[in-house]
N, C-alpha and C positions, 0 to 999 in steps of 0.2 A: 561404602554403598553410594552409588551415584544416582541421585534422584532424577537427574535428567533422563537417564536410560529407563528408569521406572515410569517416568511420564510418557515417554515414547511407547512403552509397552501398553500403558493404559489407553493411549489414543488408538493404538493398533487394535486392541481388543474391543473397544467400543465401536470402532468403525466396522470391524468384522461382524459384530453382533447385530448392529442396527442398519447396516447397509442393505440387507436382504429384507424385502417386505414380508416374506413368509416368516422370517425370524421375529420380526416385530409383532406379527400377528400371533405367533405361538407364545410369545412372552406375556401378552396382555389378555387376549380374548379367552383362551381356555381357563385362565384363572377366574375371570368374571363368571363364565358359564358354570364352572364347578361350584363357585360360591352360591350362585342362584339355585343350582341343583340341590346342594346340601341344605340351603336355607329353607326351601319349600318341601323337599322330599324327606329329609332326615327328621324323624320325630319319634318320641316314645308314646305318643297318644294314639289311641285306636278309636276310630269313628266309623259309623255306618257298617257295623259288623253284620254280614248276611245271616239272618236268623230265621228259623222255622219255629212255629208255635203249635203245640198240641195241647189244647185245653179240653180235657175230658170231664171237667167239673161244670164248666159253662155257668158260673155263678157271678153275681155282682163283684164278689171279692176277687175271683180269678181274673175277671176282665179288668178290674182296677189295677191289679198287679201287672198285667200285660201292658196296660196303657202307660204305666210308669217306665217300662223298658223302652217303649217307642218314643215317649216324650223326652227321654234323656238325651237323644241325639247320638248315643253310642251304638244303638242297635237298629237295624233296618229289617223289619219283618217282610220277607220276600214270599213266604208261603205259610198258609194256615192249614194244618193237617187234620185229618179225621181219624187216623189210626197210626200205629207205630211202624207199619210195614214199609212206609216210604222213607223213613229216616236214613237207613243205610244207603239207599239210592242217592239221596241228596248230598250226604256227606262224602261218599266215595267219588262223586263226580264234581265236587267242589262248588255245588250250588249254594250250600250254606256252610258256615263255620261251626255253628252250634244250634242245638234244638232245646227249647224250653218246654218241658212236659209237666203239666199240672194234673195230678191224679184225681179220680172221683173222690168226693168227700172232703175236698180241700176246705170249702167254706164251713162245712159242718164241724170239722175239727177246730177251726178258728173260733167259731161261736161257742164251743165248749171250753175254750181257753187252753186247748192242747196244741202240741206242735204239729204243724201241717207241712209235710215235706214237699219240695219242688225239685224235680229231677232236671239236670242240665247235662246234655250229651255234647261233648266238645271234640272237635277235630284237633288232635294233638300234633299234627304234622308240623305246623308252625307253633312251636311251644311258646314263643314270646307273645304272639297275639292271643293265644289261648289263655295264658296266665293273666294278661292284662284284662281281657274280657271277663274272666272269672272274678277278678277283683271288682270290676264294675257291677257284676251280678250280685256279689255279696253285699256291696254297699246299698244297692237299690232294694234288695230283699230285706236287709236289716232295717233300712229306714221305713219300709212298708210295715214290717212287724211292729216297730216302735209306735208308729202312728196308729195302727189298728188297735194295739193294746191300750194306748192312751185314750182313744175314742171309746173303746169298750168300757174302760174303767169310768169314764166320764158319764156314760149312760147308766151303768149299773150302780155305781157308788160314787157320786160326784164329790162328796166330802172327803172320802178316802182318797180319791184321785188327786185332790189338791195337796194331800199330805204325803203322797208317794214320793220318795226321793228319786231324782234322776241325775244321771251323769252325762253331760254333753261335751263332746270333744270340740274345742274351739281352735281352729287352725290359724296360725299366724306365720306364714312363710316369710322369711327374711330375704331381702335382695331380689327375689323373683316372686312377687305376690301371686301372680296367676299361674305359676309353675309352667311357664311356656318352654317347651323343648328347644325352640329356636334360640333362646338366650343361651342355652348350653352348647348347642352345636356350632353356631356361626362363629363365635370367637375361636373355637377349636379348628375351624377351617383355615384360619390364618397360619397356624402352626403346620398343618398337613401340607398346604400348598407351598409354603416356604421350604419345607423339608424336600419335597419332590423337585422343586425348581433348582435349589442351590446344589444339591447332590448331583443331579444330572448335568447341570451346566459346568460344574467344576470338573467332573470326571470326563465328560465328553470333550471339553475344551483342550485338555492336555492330551488325551488319547488321540484326538483328531490330528494334532500336530505330529505325534509319533507315527500314526498310520500313513500320513501323507508325506513323511520324510522331511518336513520342515523343522522338526525339533532339533535334528542334528545341525541343520544350517544355522539355527538361532544360537546354538551353544558354541559354535566356532567364532561367533562375534564376541566383542569385549564384555557382553552382559554376563553377570555372575548368576549362579544358581538361585541365590536368595532374591536377587532382583527379578529374575524370571518368575519365581513363585509368587512374589508380590504382584507383579504385573498381570499374572493369570487369575489370582484370587480376589484382588481388590475390586475389579469390575463386577464380579459375581456378588460380592458382598454388598456393593451399592445397589445393584439390581434387586437383591433380596430385601434390603431395607425399603426400597421404593415399592416393592410388591406388598410388604407389610402395611405401609401407609395407604396404598390404594385399596386394599381389601378392607382395611379398618374403616376408611371413609365410606365405602359402599355399605358396610355392615351398619354403620351409624345412621346414614342418611336414608338408605333404602329399606332395611329391615327394622329400623328404629330400635336397634340394640343400644341400651344406655351405656355411656362411658362415664363412670364415676371416679376413675382413678387419676393418677398423675401420668401424663404422656411421657415424661422423662423416665419413670420407672419401667413403663412398658418398652420404651426404646432401649433401655439398658438390657432388659431381658431378651429383646429381639437380637441385639448385637451379640450377646453371649451365645445364644442359640445358633446364630448364623456362623459364628466362628467354629462351633462344634461341627456343623454340617460341612463347612469348608474342609475341615480335617478329614471327614469321612470321604468327601469327593476326591481329595488328594490321595488318600489311602487306596481308593479304588483305582486311581490312575496308575499307581505303582505296580499293580498286579495284572493290569489289562494291557494288551497290545493292539486290540481292535475295538471299534465302536460297538460291535455286537457283544463282545465280552463285557464291555462297560455297561451296556444295557442290562445284561443278565445279572451282573454283580450289583447294580443299583437296585434292581427289583428284589434281589435276595436280601438287601438291607432295608429297603423302604417298607416292604410288607410287614416284617416283624416289628419294626419301629412304630409303624402306624397301629398295629394290633395291640402292642404292649404299652401304649401311651396313655390309655384311659380315655381316648377320644369317644369311642362308642361302647366300650365294654368296661365295667367297673373293675379296677385293679383288685379290690378287696374280694371279688368273686373268683379270682384266678387261683390256681394251685399255689401253694407256698413257694415252690421252687421258682415259678414264673414271676411271682411277686418280687423275689430277690433280683431276678434278671432285670425287671423294670427300672431298678435303681441305676442301671448302666445306660439307660435310654434318655438322652437330653430332652426329647420331646415330651416326656412325662412331666418334667419340671416347667417347660415352657407353657404347656397347657394350663398349669396351675397359675402361672403369672398372668396369662391372657385372661382367664376367667375371673381371677381375683381383681385385676385392674379394671376390667370392663364392668363387672356386675357389683362386686363388693366395694371397690374404691379404696383398697388397702394399699399401703406403701411398703418401703423397704423394711420397716420394723416387723412386718409379718412375712415378707417374701425373701428375706436374706438367706434362709437355708436353700431355697430353690436357686437363687442367684449364685451362691457359693458352689452348689453342685454343678451347675452349668459351666461356671468358670473353671472348675477342676477338670471336668470331662473335656471341655474345649482345649485346655492347656495340654492335657495328655494326648488327645487325638491329634492336635496340630503338631506337637513336638514329634510324635512317632511318625506321622505322615510326612512331615518335612524332612526328617532324617532319612526315611526310606526313599523319598523322592530325590533327595540330593545324591544318595548312593546310586539310584538308577540312572541319574544324569551322568554321574562319573563313570 
């Protein structure tokens, strides 16, 4: 293997990538924009849910309950109703997502120590928002019931109230005390953007040479297939590493995501993941002869890899068959490494199974793609 020829290939590839201002723009700016988009828009939290209120009891107790909903910041009362006839109109036209209905006699039942029902009508079109909002409603209603019961017992039987046992849930979230969704999503963006960039660059770089007819010209030179493959993949590998570093710096400095781990552990995970993606890019280049085919093939791989990685959808909630398929997805393991090094600060003693899995998948993908690519060159 002649390292001088590999060096010339590297110089050629870097000049080809960075000489075009538009190429430099697309390598940097879209990554930053997507990071900002995910950092601000992707969240599991639901705030300011458009809510309508129908209070048919109109008592101090019912008004107190409604005030708790508005004070929580989770719900925004956009309309106060006088009867039920307007509820279908508001929900069907998307004016409100839910309606809180308090029936007559709500306060009377509470004062008698009986259960006072509250009806919630939800728009289930967006099931995720509906379920999260319903969880907030249950929490607020449960806290109201506990406070009302404690206050009632204090007035009726103060001595007995002091002797009544109570169970309080004390939450102690580790690693993410405020349960901020941004701490979960932003590290995952590093993996998703690296996946898209490396696969596309690798596949398009080789297919472009074949489509333009320069691949045959290169192969009649003294360069060997192994040297050509290294010359094509090493620049993309270095660009992928630089992309990981850039996005990580922005995540730490701009979004204030804490980095508690060892940079060397994260760098090792990034290199193993990038090697796997290089193998996928080379594999795509062996089955495609045009850039349009490479684009379609990349999309066919990237979308399932993103969906089955655990980036936005819990793997444990997927069907069992799909959970088995996720073990073949290198991004699944890389996301674990990213979030563990960023938030938890763990090292190789906890992440070696993910590292081993990425190394195995990377070796298999690279070996298969290189053998197929060498055969296509021959």
